[in-house]
C-alpha positions in Angstrom: 0.2 0.3 -0.1 1.2 3.6 -0.8 2.4 5.6 2.4 0.2 8.8 2.6 3.2 11.2 2.2 4.4 9.4 -0.5 4.5 10.5 -4.4 4.8 9.6 -7.6 7.6 11.8 -8.7 8.3 10.6 -12.3 4.6 11.1 -12.7 4.0 14.6 -11.5 6.9 15.9 -13.0 5.5 14.3 -16.0 2.3 16.1 -15.8 4.0 19.2 -14.6 5.8 19.5 -17.8 2.7 18.8 -20.2 1.1 21.6 -18.0 3.9 23.8 -18.7 4.5 23.4 -22.1 1.0 24.3 -22.6 1.4 27.4 -20.6 4.2 28.6 -22.0 2.6 28.3 -25.4 -0.8 30.1 -23.9 0.2 32.6 -22.3 2.2 35.8 -23.8 5.4 36.7 -23.2 7.2 38.7 -20.2 6.4 42.3 -20.3 7.7 44.5 -17.8 5.0 47.4 -18.2 2.1 44.7 -17.6 1.3 44.8 -13.4 3.7 42.5 -11.7 1.1 39.4 -10.4 0.7 38.9 -14.7 4.0 37.6 -15.0 3.8 34.6 -12.9 0.6 33.8 -14.3 1.6 30.9 -16.0 3.9 29.2 -13.4 1.2 30.0 -10.9 0.0 26.0 -10.4 3.3 24.6 -11.1 4.7 26.4 -8.2 1.8 25.5 -6.1 2.5 21.6 -7.2 6.3 21.8 -6.4 5.5 23.7 -3.1 3.1 21.0 -1.7 5.4 18.0 -2.6 8.0 20.5 -0.6 5.9 21.0 2.8 3.4 17.4 2.4 6.5 15.3 1.5 9.3 16.8 3.1 11.5 15.2 0.2 13.8 18.3 -0.2 15.7 16.6 -3.2 13.1 15.6 -5.2 11.7 19.3 -4.9 14.9 20.7 -6.3 14.6 18.1 -9.0 11.1 19.0 -9.4 12.0 22.5 -10.2 15.0 22.2 -11.7 12.9 20.0 -14.5 11.3 22.8 -14.6 14.0 25.6 -14.9 15.5 23.8 -17.9 12.0 23.1 -19.7 11.9 26.9 -19.9 15.2 27.6 -20.3 14.8 25.1 -23.1 11.8 26.8 -24.8 12.9 30.2 -24.4 16.3 29.2 -26.5 14.0 28.0 -29.3 11.0 29.8 -29.4 12.5 33.2 -28.9 9.8 34.0 -26.1 10.6 34.9 -22.6 9.4 34.6 -19.5 9.8 35.6 -16.1 11.2 33.0 -14.0 11.6 34.9 -10.3 9.0 32.2 -9.0 10.5 29.4 -10.2 14.0 30.4 -8.9 12.9 31.2 -6.1 11.2 28.0 -5.5 14.4 26.5 -6.7 16.6 27.9 -4.2 14.6 27.2 -1.1 14.4 23.7 -2.4 18.0 23.3 -2.5 19.0 25.2 0.6 16.6 23.0 2.4 18.7 20.5 1.1 21.9 22.1 2.4 23.0 22.7 -1.2 23.4 26.6 0.6 25.9 27.6 -2.8 23.3 26.8 -5.5 20.3 27.8 -3.4 21.8 31.3 -2.4 22.8 32.2 -6.1 19.0 30.4 -7.4 17.4 33.3 -4.6 19.3 36.2 -6.2 18.8 35.1 -9.3 15.2 35.3 -8.6 15.4 38.9 -6.9 17.3 40.2 -10.2 14.2 38.9 -12.8 12.3 40.9 -10.8 13.7 44.2 -11.2 11.9 45.8 -13.2 9.4 46.2 -11.0 9.4 48.3 -7.7 9.1 45.5 -5.0 10.6 44.1 -2.1 13.2 42.4 -2.5 12.6 40.4 0.9 9.7 38.7 -0.8 11.4 36.0 -0.8 12.2 35.4 2.1 9.1 36.1 3.8 6.9 32.8 2.6 5.8 29.9 4.8 8.2 27.9 2.5 11.1 30.2 3.7 10.2 30.4 7.1 9.6 26.6 8.1 13.5 26.2 7.4 14.5 29.9 8.8 12.8 29.4 12.3 14.7 26.4 13.5 18.1 26.6 12.2 18.2 30.6 12.5 15.6 31.9 14.5 15.3 29.8 17.1 19.5 29.4 17.6 19.5 32.9 17.8 17.0 33.6 19.5 18.5 30.7 22.6 21.3 33.7 22.8 18.6 35.4 25.4 19.7 32.4 28.0 23.6 31.7 26.8 26.0 33.3 29.2 28.1 33.1 26.5 26.6 35.9 24.4 26.0 37.9 27.6 23.1 40.1 25.9 20.9 42.9 27.6 18.9 43.5 25.1 16.5 40.5 24.0 16.7 38.3 20.6 12.8 37.5 19.4 11.7 36.8 16.5 10.2 40.4 15.9 14.1 42.2 16.1 15.4 39.2 13.8 12.5 39.8 11.3 13.7 43.5 11.4 17.6 42.6 11.2 17.6 40.4 8.6 14.7 43.0 6.8 17.1 45.5 7.1 19.7 44.2 5.2 20.5 44.1 1.8 18.8 40.8 0.3 22.4 39.4 -0.2 23.8 40.7 2.7 20.5 39.1 4.1 20.8 35.5 2.5 25.0 35.4 2.9 24.5 35.8 6.7 21.7 32.9 7.6 23.4 30.9 4.8 26.6 31.1 6.6 24.9 30.6 9.7 23.4 27.5 8.6 26.9 26.1 7.0 28.4 26.5 10.5 25.7 25.0 12.3 25.9 21.7 10.2 30.0 21.9 10.3 29.6 22.3 13.8 27.4 19.2 14.3 29.8 17.2 11.8 33.2 18.2 13.7 31.7 16.7 17.0 30.7 13.1 15.7 33.8 12.9 14.1 37.0 16.1 14.0 38.8 16.5 11.1 40.9 18.6 9.1 38.3 19.2 6.3 35.4 20.2 8.5 37.8 22.2 11.2 38.6 24.4 7.2 35.5 25.3 6.6 34.5 26.3 10.6 38.0 28.3 10.3 36.7 30.0 6.8 33.0 30.3 8.0 34.1 32.2 11.5 36.7 34.6 8.9 33.5 35.5 6.8 31.9 36.3 9.3 34.3 38.8 10.9 34.8 40.4 7.4 31.1 40.5 7.4 30.6 42.2 10.3 33.6 45.1 9.1 31.8 45.5 5.7 28.6 46.3 7.5 30.0 48.6 9.4 31.9 50.6 6.7 28.4 50.6 4.5 27.0 51.9 7.4 29.3 54.9 8.5 29.5 55.4 4.4 26.2 56.2 4.7 26.3 58.0 7.9 29.3 60.4 6.1 31.5 59.2 8.9 33.8 57.9 6.4 34.9 58.5 2.5 34.3 55.1 0.4 37.3 55.7 -1.0 39.3 55.7 2.4 41.1 52.2 3.5 39.7 52.4 6.7 40.6 49.4 9.2 38.0 47.1 11.3 39.5 48.5 15.0 38.7 52.7 13.7 35.0 50.9 12.5 34.7 49.3 15.9 35.7 52.9 18.0 33.5 54.8 15.5 30.8 52.2 16.6 31.0 51.9 20.3 32.1 55.3 20.9 28.1 56.4 19.9 27.4 53.5 22.4 29.5 55.2 25.2 32.4 52.0 25.4 35.6 53.3 25.2 37.8 51.0 22.3 40.1 50.0 22.2 40.9 48.9 26.1 44.3 47.5 27.8 45.3 44.0 27.9 43.2 42.6 25.3 45.0 41.0 22.1 43.5 42.6 18.5 46.1 40.4 17.0 48.5 37.5 16.5 51.5 37.1 14.8 51.4 33.1 15.7 49.4 30.6 16.8 50.0 30.6 20.1 49.5 34.1 21.0 46.2 33.4 18.8 45.2 30.9 21.5 46.3 32.5 24.2 44.7 36.1 23.2 41.3 34.3 22.6 41.5 32.6 25.8 42.4 36.1 27.6 39.5 37.7 26.0 36.8 35.3 26.7 38.2 35.1 30.2 38.8 38.3 31.2 37.1 41.1 29.3 35.8 43.5 31.4 32.1 43.3 30.3 30.3 41.2 27.3 30.1 44.2 25.0 34.1 44.2 25.3 34.3 40.8 25.3 32.0 40.4 21.8 34.2 42.7 19.9 37.5 41.6 21.0 36.8 38.3 19.9 35.3 39.3 16.4 38.4 41.9 15.9 41.2 38.8 16.7 39.8 36.2 14.8 39.6 38.8 11.9 42.8 40.1 12.3 44.4 36.5 12.6 42.4 34.1 10.3 43.0 36.9 7.3 46.8 36.7 7.1 46.7 32.6 8.1 45.7 29.0 7.6 47.1 26.0 9.3 44.9 23.1 11.0 47.8 20.5 11.3 49.5 22.9 14.2 48.7 21.4 17.1 49.2 24.5 19.1 47.5 25.2 22.6 46.9 27.9 25.4 48.3 27.9 29.0 45.3 26.0 30.0 45.5 23.5 27.3 42.8 24.7 25.0 42.6 24.6 21.1 41.5 27.2 19.3 38.4 24.6 18.1 38.1 23.4 21.9 37.1 27.3 22.2 35.5 27.7 18.8 31.6 27.3 19.7 31.8 30.0 22.3 33.9 31.9 19.7 31.1 31.8 17.3 28.2 32.9 19.6 30.6 35.8 21.2 30.3 36.4 17.5 27.4 36.6 16.5 26.1 38.1 19.5 28.8 41.0 18.5 26.8 41.2 15.2 23.5 41.3 16.8 24.8 44.1 19.3 25.6 46.3 17.0 22.3 46.3 15.0 20.7 46.6 18.4 22.6 49.7 19.2 22.0 51.2 15.2 25.8 50.2 13.9 24.9 48.0 10.7 
């Protein structure tokens, strides 16, 4: 007997392809001067079929196959018939299916392609991420993780991070920045689980690069904000320390402060400096930004996963990694909270 949530994928795809081909013949080509809603008419029923597949069966690889086949059909029809359709909806659905399957790079690329398809319209670029299809993945992986910082002493938050705060934050960011941050957090959480199960240099390399990218990303957000405020010339090369000093000055925090490292010449100095920051910073705010600053400066210039150097207390970088990651992410949330990114 067929399981209630099972589905004949081949039959569903054939049904969808047949419908798509009829619709592409029947519906007019994309016209950017027509109302926004009209661009999707040829694909609405197909989107419902694929989204039901994703939600009902939670078979995300099947959803990726479904939308990949339809994307290929549309591109081939356009090539042969010189008739162009708006592909924003198919790109968005395909991207979400890929992200849900942990194919983050092609998934994000397809979501950004969907946004580009809709550039002729005045629209909310974050609309791609406001659907329940996206939120069902976003809540457990991103929102639940970050709201957990409220009760995490390693984050040391003195403000409330709830769903409204996070929705406001991710909507405040440009779409590409929002997607980059969410996908990076998703990948880091997955690699943390893999490394806990079986520590290995490949997974640790992904963790190393991921936290470096978060720090560089934060530097970029600070610079964008300060350029927009007229505090920094876009042609100037302003270092992270200066950006943090300006941002924290507005929050009545002096930066830098003594006895905490913002750089290291070798791994020994780095692990000692990181452990000192995590243990001895005078406040959560200082601990978070020094953790961010030190990791950005060291990982931006060093990469050696074979070194077994440990701190004076016997802790390697990866022994401290989870706490350091919480501090870096909490620094990002804090800088948004005080209006600096």
